[in-house]
KOLBA-281350 format. One record per residue (C-alpha): residue number from 1; residue in three letters; x, y, z. Coordinates in nm, 2 decimals, padded with zeros to 4 digits. Each point is the difference from the previous one (the first is absolute). Last residue first. Layout:
BEGIN
{pos:NUM&code:ALA&X:X&Y:Y&Z:Z}
...
# end
This chain:
BEGIN
{pos:250&code:PRO&X:-04.52&Y:-00.93&Z:-06.54}
{pos:249&code:GLN&X:00.04&Y:00.35&Z:00.11}
{pos:248&code:THR&X:00.31&Y:00.18&Z:-00.01}
{pos:247&code:ALA&X:00.20&Y:00.06&Z:00.30}
{pos:246&code:GLU&X:00.17&Y:00.38&Z:-00.01}
{pos:245&code:PRO&X:00.38&Y:00.03&Z:-00.07}
{pos:244&code:GLN&X:00.15&Y:00.16&Z:00.30}
{pos:243&code:PRO&X:00.13&Y:00.34&Z:-00.04}
{pos:242&code:ILE&X:00.34&Y:00.08&Z:00.14}
{pos:241&code:ALA&X:-00.01&Y:00.29&Z:00.25}
{pos:240&code:LEU&X:00.34&Y:00.21&Z:-00.04}
{pos:239&code:PRO&X:00.16&Y:00.03&Z:00.36}
{pos:238&code:GLN&X:00.01&Y:00.37&Z:00.13}
{pos:237&code:GLN&X:00.30&Y:00.22&Z:-00.05}
{pos:236&code:ASN&X:00.06&Y:00.23&Z:00.29}
{pos:235&code:GLN&X:00.32&Y:-00.18&Z:00.12}
{pos:234&code:GLN&X:00.14&Y:-00.06&Z:-00.34}
{pos:233&code:GLY&X:-00.07&Y:00.38&Z:-00.08}
{pos:232&code:MET&X:00.17&Y:00.09&Z:00.31}
{pos:231&code:LEU&X:00.31&Y:-00.19&Z:-00.09}
{pos:230&code:ALA&X:00.01&Y:00.16&Z:-00.35}
{pos:229&code:ARG&X:-00.05&Y:00.33&Z:00.12}
{pos:228&code:ASN&X:00.29&Y:-00.07&Z:00.27}
{pos:227&code:ALA&X:00.24&Y:-00.09&Z:-00.28}
{pos:226&code:PRO&X:-00.10&Y:00.30&Z:-00.22}
{pos:225&code:ASP&X:00.05&Y:00.21&Z:00.30}
{pos:224&code:SER&X:-00.30&Y:00.22&Z:00.06}
{pos:223&code:ILE&X:-00.11&Y:-00.18&Z:00.29}
{pos:222&code:THR&X:00.29&Y:00.14&Z:00.18}
{pos:221&code:ALA&X:00.36&Y:-00.15&Z:00.09}
{pos:220&code:GLY&X:00.17&Y:00.10&Z:00.36}
{pos:219&code:PRO&X:00.04&Y:-00.33&Z:00.10}
{pos:218&code:GLU&X:-00.07&Y:-00.26&Z:-00.28}
{pos:217&code:ARG&X:-00.37&Y:-00.11&Z:-00.01}
{pos:216&code:PRO&X:-00.07&Y:-00.33&Z:00.14}
{pos:215&code:ARG&X:-00.03&Y:-00.32&Z:-00.21}
{pos:214&code:THR&X:-00.31&Y:-00.17&Z:00.02}
{pos:213&code:ARG&X:-00.11&Y:-00.31&Z:00.19}
{pos:212&code:PHE&X:00.12&Y:00.14&Z:00.33}
{pos:211&code:PRO&X:00.19&Y:-00.27&Z:00.23}
{pos:210&code:GLU&X:-00.22&Y:-00.20&Z:00.25}
{pos:209&code:PRO&X:-00.08&Y:00.15&Z:00.34}
{pos:208&code:ILE&X:00.23&Y:-00.04&Z:00.30}
{pos:207&code:ALA&X:-00.17&Y:-00.14&Z:00.34}
{pos:206&code:PRO&X:-00.14&Y:-00.28&Z:-00.20}
{pos:205&code:ALA&X:-00.35&Y:-00.08&Z:00.07}
{pos:204&code:GLY&X:-00.09&Y:-00.27&Z:00.24}
{pos:203&code:LYS&X:00.16&Y:-00.28&Z:00.20}
{pos:202&code:GLY&X:00.29&Y:00.00&Z:00.26}
{pos:201&code:VAL&X:00.31&Y:-00.22&Z:00.01}
{pos:200&code:ASN&X:00.22&Y:00.34&Z:-00.07}
{pos:199&code:ALA&X:00.36&Y:-00.09&Z:00.06}
{pos:198&code:LYS&X:00.18&Y:00.26&Z:00.21}
{pos:197&code:LEU&X:00.31&Y:00.10&Z:-00.19}
{pos:196&code:ILE&X:00.39&Y:-00.06&Z:00.12}
{pos:195&code:ARG&X:00.23&Y:00.20&Z:-00.22}
{pos:194&code:MET&X:00.35&Y:-00.10&Z:00.00}
{pos:193&code:THR&X:00.26&Y:00.23&Z:-00.14}
{pos:192&code:SER&X:00.39&Y:-00.06&Z:-00.10}
{pos:191&code:VAL&X:00.02&Y:-00.38&Z:00.14}
{pos:190&code:TYR&X:00.24&Y:-00.10&Z:00.17}
{pos:189&code:HIS&X:-00.09&Y:-00.07&Z:00.38}
{pos:188&code:GLN&X:-00.39&Y:-00.07&Z:-00.06}
{pos:187&code:GLN&X:00.07&Y:-00.19&Z:-00.29}
{pos:186&code:HIS&X:00.23&Y:-00.22&Z:00.17}
{pos:185&code:ILE&X:-00.21&Y:-00.02&Z:00.30}
{pos:184&code:PHE&X:-00.32&Y:-00.13&Z:-00.27}
{pos:183&code:ALA&X:00.24&Y:-00.26&Z:-00.16}
{pos:182&code:THR&X:00.12&Y:-00.12&Z:00.33}
{pos:181&code:VAL&X:-00.35&Y:-00.03&Z:00.13}
{pos:180&code:LYS&X:-00.16&Y:-00.16&Z:-00.29}
{pos:179&code:ASP&X:00.08&Y:-00.37&Z:00.11}
{pos:178&code:PHE&X:-00.12&Y:00.08&Z:00.35}
{pos:177&code:PRO&X:-00.38&Y:00.08&Z:-00.13}
{pos:176&code:LEU&X:-00.04&Y:00.37&Z:00.07}
{pos:175&code:GLU&X:-00.22&Y:00.21&Z:00.26}
{pos:174&code:LEU&X:00.05&Y:00.36&Z:00.00}
{pos:173&code:ALA&X:00.08&Y:00.22&Z:00.30}
{pos:172&code:ALA&X:-00.08&Y:00.34&Z:-00.06}
{pos:171&code:GLY&X:00.15&Y:00.35&Z:00.03}
{pos:170&code:LYS&X:00.01&Y:00.31&Z:00.16}
{pos:169&code:PHE&X:-00.34&Y:00.20&Z:-00.06}
{pos:168&code:GLU&X:00.00&Y:00.33&Z:00.20}
{pos:167&code:THR&X:-00.23&Y:00.20&Z:00.17}
{pos:166&code:ASP&X:-00.16&Y:-00.20&Z:00.27}
{pos:165&code:THR&X:00.27&Y:-00.26&Z:-00.02}
{pos:164&code:LYS&X:00.09&Y:-00.26&Z:-00.24}
{pos:163&code:SER&X:00.14&Y:-00.34&Z:-00.02}
{pos:162&code:VAL&X:-00.19&Y:-00.26&Z:-00.18}
{pos:161&code:MET&X:-00.10&Y:-00.37&Z:00.02}
{pos:160&code:ALA&X:-00.04&Y:-00.31&Z:-00.18}
{pos:159&code:VAL&X:-00.05&Y:00.15&Z:-00.38}
{pos:158&code:PRO&X:-00.07&Y:-00.28&Z:-00.25}
{pos:157&code:VAL&X:00.19&Y:00.01&Z:-00.34}
{pos:156&code:ASP&X:-00.26&Y:00.03&Z:-00.28}
{pos:155&code:VAL&X:00.27&Y:00.05&Z:-00.28}
{pos:154&code:MET&X:00.39&Y:-00.02&Z:00.00}
{pos:153&code:PHE&X:00.26&Y:00.15&Z:-00.23}
{pos:152&code:VAL&X:-00.17&Y:00.19&Z:-00.25}
{pos:151&code:GLU&X:00.23&Y:00.17&Z:-00.22}
{pos:150&code:THR&X:00.18&Y:00.35&Z:-00.07}
{pos:149&code:VAL&X:00.33&Y:-00.02&Z:-00.20}
{pos:148&code:PRO&X:00.24&Y:00.30&Z:-00.05}
{pos:147&code:GLN&X:00.28&Y:-00.06&Z:-00.25}
{pos:146&code:ASP&X:00.35&Y:00.02&Z:00.09}
{pos:145&code:ASN&X:00.06&Y:-00.36&Z:-00.11}
{pos:144&code:VAL&X:-00.28&Y:-00.11&Z:00.24}
{pos:143&code:GLU&X:-00.12&Y:00.28&Z:00.26}
{pos:142&code:TYR&X:-00.26&Y:-00.03&Z:00.27}
{pos:141&code:SER&X:-00.37&Y:00.07&Z:00.08}
{pos:140&code:VAL&X:-00.21&Y:-00.23&Z:00.23}
{pos:139&code:ILE&X:-00.36&Y:-00.02&Z:00.01}
{pos:138&code:ILE&X:-00.17&Y:-00.22&Z:00.31}
{pos:137&code:ASP&X:-00.36&Y:-00.06&Z:00.03}
{pos:136&code:VAL&X:-00.17&Y:00.02&Z:00.34}
{pos:135&code:ARG&X:-00.28&Y:-00.19&Z:00.19}
{pos:134&code:ASP&X:-00.16&Y:00.13&Z:00.32}
{pos:133&code:LEU&X:-00.04&Y:-00.24&Z:00.32}
{pos:132&code:ALA&X:00.16&Y:00.27&Z:00.20}
{pos:131&code:GLU&X:-00.07&Y:00.35&Z:-00.10}
{pos:130&code:LEU&X:00.19&Y:00.19&Z:-00.26}
{pos:129&code:GLN&X:00.09&Y:00.39&Z:-00.05}
{pos:128&code:GLN&X:00.00&Y:00.07&Z:-00.40}
{pos:127&code:ASP&X:00.27&Y:00.03&Z:-00.25}
{pos:126&code:PHE&X:00.25&Y:-00.18&Z:00.21}
{pos:125&code:ILE&X:00.36&Y:00.13&Z:-00.11}
{pos:124&code:ILE&X:00.33&Y:-00.19&Z:00.02}
{pos:123&code:ARG&X:00.29&Y:00.18&Z:-00.10}
{pos:122&code:ASP&X:-00.01&Y:00.33&Z:00.20}
{pos:121&code:SER&X:-00.13&Y:-00.21&Z:00.27}
{pos:120&code:ALA&X:-00.32&Y:-00.19&Z:00.14}
{pos:119&code:TYR&X:00.08&Y:-00.29&Z:00.22}
{pos:118&code:VAL&X:-00.04&Y:-00.37&Z:-00.14}
{pos:117&code:THR&X:00.00&Y:-00.26&Z:00.26}
{pos:116&code:VAL&X:-00.01&Y:-00.36&Z:-00.12}
{pos:115&code:LEU&X:-00.23&Y:-00.27&Z:00.17}
{pos:114&code:ARG&X:00.06&Y:-00.36&Z:-00.09}
{pos:113&code:ASN&X:-00.17&Y:-00.28&Z:-00.14}
{pos:112&code:ASN&X:00.02&Y:-00.36&Z:00.02}
{pos:111&code:GLU&X:-00.19&Y:-00.04&Z:00.31}
{pos:110&code:GLU&X:-00.30&Y:00.15&Z:-00.18}
{pos:109&code:ARG&X:-00.26&Y:00.27&Z:00.04}
{pos:108&code:LEU&X:00.24&Y:00.19&Z:00.25}
{pos:107&code:GLN&X:-00.09&Y:00.22&Z:00.29}
{pos:106&code:ALA&X:00.32&Y:-00.04&Z:00.18}
{pos:105&code:THR&X:-00.11&Y:-00.01&Z:00.39}
{pos:104&code:PRO&X:00.05&Y:00.33&Z:00.15}
{pos:103&code:LYS&X:00.32&Y:00.05&Z:00.26}
{pos:102&code:ILE&X:00.04&Y:-00.08&Z:00.36}
{pos:101&code:MET&X:00.29&Y:00.05&Z:00.26}
{pos:100&code:ASN&X:00.01&Y:00.36&Z:-00.04}
{pos:99&code:LYS&X:-00.34&Y:00.06&Z:00.11}
{pos:98&code:THR&X:00.02&Y:-00.17&Z:00.34}
{pos:97&code:ILE&X:-00.11&Y:-00.32&Z:00.14}
{pos:96&code:ILE&X:00.09&Y:-00.06&Z:00.35}
{pos:95&code:ASP&X:00.15&Y:-00.34&Z:00.06}
{pos:94&code:GLY&X:-00.23&Y:-00.22&Z:00.25}
{pos:93&code:GLU&X:00.06&Y:-00.33&Z:-00.21}
{pos:92&code:SER&X:00.32&Y:00.04&Z:-00.21}
{pos:91&code:LEU&X:-00.01&Y:00.20&Z:-00.32}
{pos:90&code:PRO&X:00.23&Y:-00.08&Z:-00.29}
{pos:89&code:VAL&X:00.09&Y:00.30&Z:-00.18}
{pos:88&code:VAL&X:-00.14&Y:00.16&Z:-00.34}
{pos:87&code:THR&X:-00.37&Y:-00.07&Z:00.11}
{pos:86&code:VAL&X:-00.27&Y:-00.04&Z:-00.27}
{pos:85&code:GLN&X:-00.28&Y:00.26&Z:-00.05}
{pos:84&code:GLY&X:-00.32&Y:-00.04&Z:-00.15}
{pos:83&code:GLN&X:-00.21&Y:00.11&Z:00.30}
{pos:82&code:LEU&X:00.24&Y:00.10&Z:00.28}
{pos:81&code:ALA&X:-00.15&Y:00.35&Z:-00.03}
{pos:80&code:ALA&X:-00.35&Y:-00.12&Z:00.09}
{pos:79&code:LYS&X:00.13&Y:-00.08&Z:00.36}
{pos:78&code:ASP&X:00.02&Y:00.35&Z:00.07}
{pos:77&code:THR&X:00.25&Y:00.12&Z:00.27}
{pos:76&code:ILE&X:00.33&Y:-00.11&Z:-00.18}
{pos:75&code:TYR&X:00.29&Y:00.15&Z:00.18}
{pos:74&code:SER&X:00.24&Y:00.23&Z:-00.17}
{pos:73&code:ASN&X:-00.17&Y:00.31&Z:00.03}
{pos:72&code:ASP&X:00.07&Y:00.01&Z:00.37}
{pos:71&code:VAL&X:-00.18&Y:-00.16&Z:00.29}
{pos:70&code:PHE&X:00.14&Y:00.07&Z:00.36}
{pos:69&code:LYS&X:-00.21&Y:00.28&Z:00.11}
{pos:68&code:LYS&X:-00.30&Y:-00.21&Z:-00.12}
{pos:67&code:PRO&X:00.04&Y:-00.26&Z:00.27}
{pos:66&code:ILE&X:00.03&Y:-00.35&Z:-00.11}
{pos:65&code:GLN&X:-00.26&Y:-00.23&Z:-00.12}
{pos:64&code:ARG&X:00.06&Y:-00.32&Z:-00.17}
{pos:63&code:ALA&X:-00.17&Y:-00.16&Z:-00.28}
{pos:62&code:LYS&X:00.03&Y:-00.34&Z:-00.21}
{pos:61&code:VAL&X:00.15&Y:-00.08&Z:-00.30}
{pos:60&code:GLN&X:00.04&Y:-00.35&Z:-00.16}
{pos:59&code:GLU&X:-00.36&Y:-00.06&Z:-00.03}
{pos:58&code:PRO&X:-00.04&Y:00.27&Z:-00.24}
{pos:57&code:SER&X:00.21&Y:-00.13&Z:-00.24}
{pos:56&code:ILE&X:00.33&Y:00.15&Z:-00.10}
{pos:55&code:PRO&X:00.15&Y:-00.10&Z:-00.34}
{pos:54&code:SER&X:00.35&Y:-00.16&Z:00.04}
{pos:53&code:ARG&X:00.33&Y:00.18&Z:-00.11}
{pos:52&code:SER&X:00.15&Y:-00.08&Z:00.36}
{pos:51&code:ALA&X:-00.17&Y:-00.28&Z:00.18}
{pos:50&code:ILE&X:-00.23&Y:00.09&Z:00.27}
{pos:49&code:ASP&X:00.01&Y:-00.16&Z:00.35}
{pos:48&code:THR&X:-00.34&Y:00.05&Z:00.18}
{pos:47&code:ASN&X:-00.22&Y:00.25&Z:00.14}
{pos:46&code:ALA&X:00.23&Y:00.27&Z:-00.14}
{pos:45&code:VAL&X:-00.06&Y:00.36&Z:00.14}
{pos:44&code:TYR&X:-00.22&Y:00.27&Z:-00.09}
{pos:43&code:ILE&X:-00.08&Y:00.34&Z:00.21}
{pos:42&code:ASP&X:-00.32&Y:00.12&Z:00.15}
{pos:41&code:VAL&X:00.02&Y:00.29&Z:00.18}
{pos:40&code:MET&X:-00.03&Y:00.08&Z:00.38}
{pos:39&code:GLN&X:-00.10&Y:00.35&Z:00.10}
{pos:38&code:GLY&X:00.24&Y:00.31&Z:00.11}
{pos:37&code:LEU&X:00.34&Y:-00.09&Z:00.21}
{pos:36&code:GLN&X:-00.02&Y:00.30&Z:00.18}
{pos:35&code:GLU&X:-00.36&Y:-00.03&Z:00.07}
{pos:34&code:ASN&X:00.04&Y:-00.38&Z:00.07}
{pos:33&code:MET&X:00.27&Y:00.09&Z:00.27}
{pos:32&code:GLU&X:-00.23&Y:00.26&Z:00.16}
{pos:31&code:ASN&X:-00.27&Y:-00.24&Z:00.04}
{pos:30&code:ILE&X:00.26&Y:-00.25&Z:00.13}
{pos:29&code:LYS&X:00.11&Y:00.25&Z:00.27}
{pos:28&code:ASN&X:-00.36&Y:00.10&Z:00.10}
{pos:27&code:ILE&X:-00.08&Y:-00.37&Z:00.03}
{pos:26&code:VAL&X:00.30&Y:-00.05&Z:00.22}
{pos:25&code:LEU&X:-00.09&Y:00.31&Z:00.23}
{pos:24&code:PHE&X:-00.36&Y:-00.14&Z:00.04}
{pos:23&code:GLY&X:00.12&Y:-00.35&Z:00.08}
{pos:22&code:ALA&X:00.25&Y:00.15&Z:00.26}
{pos:21&code:ALA&X:-00.27&Y:00.22&Z:00.18}
{pos:20&code:LEU&X:-00.26&Y:-00.30&Z:00.01}
{pos:19&code:ALA&X:00.28&Y:-00.21&Z:00.15}
{pos:18&code:LEU&X:00.08&Y:00.28&Z:00.24}
{pos:17&code:LEU&X:-00.34&Y:00.00&Z:00.11}
{pos:16&code:PHE&X:-00.04&Y:-00.36&Z:00.02}
{pos:15&code:SER&X:00.31&Y:00.00&Z:00.24}
{pos:14&code:LEU&X:-00.12&Y:00.27&Z:00.21}
{pos:13&code:SER&X:-00.34&Y:-00.17&Z:00.07}
{pos:12&code:LEU&X:00.20&Y:-00.33&Z:00.07}
{pos:11&code:PHE&X:00.23&Y:00.18&Z:00.24}
{pos:10&code:ILE&X:-00.30&Y:00.16&Z:00.17}
{pos:9&code:ILE&X:-00.20&Y:-00.32&Z:00.03}
{pos:8&code:ALA&X:00.33&Y:-00.16&Z:00.16}
{pos:7&code:ARG&X:00.04&Y:00.28&Z:00.25}
{pos:6&code:ARG&X:-00.35&Y:-00.04&Z:00.14}
{pos:5&code:LYS&X:00.04&Y:-00.38&Z:00.01}
{pos:4&code:SER&X:00.31&Y:00.07&Z:00.19}
{pos:3&code:GLU&X:-00.17&Y:00.27&Z:00.22}
{pos:2&code:ARG&X:-00.28&Y:-00.25&Z:00.11}
{pos:1&code:MET&X:-00.35&Y:00.10&Z:-00.06}
# end
């Protein structure tokens, strides 16, 4: 074998070995970087231009993968979190969607209704904790000519949503017709006391029994008192049987 051919074979072999070594080092470096960055996570971006205050539909967003190391709490990582949301700013195609760019769609039954938020306070009292879709009656107390007045202000008002924690009920958003909003807000600001009662829409026996048919004894009185003896006599008295005339034979 010629010397030149032998040298060519040696150089090719060395080049191949060096290429393998370089590839091995590159793969190791990539693996180290992946370990440092962590696994890839899907975030969601605008798939098309999205106008402000418009509901987000599934075809308007798409997933994009980025290293978990660069993901913080502001990113949307669950597509279901975009359901029933609207954008508060216009988005262009490719813009990353974050939590501060969206808000829930108002759940109103009619377009002329408005949501009015009511928080519990010293003057506004919720007699029971509420849930969304409940209904409430509103009782107000105020003074007229230095005389206290208590009256029913509104009845059967729908509850759109509630604000509460695991241990505390904070308030609720009530759905009101627009022409009733100003009257309600006026009462909310200036009424002496507002009681918000959960409306009972169920069926069955009343929770409060009927009043007693007989007058109870006065506190501290005994059966020997004349009034109580008469009362007990009325309670123990049996109704008289009224005889019915017998039918005569024709």
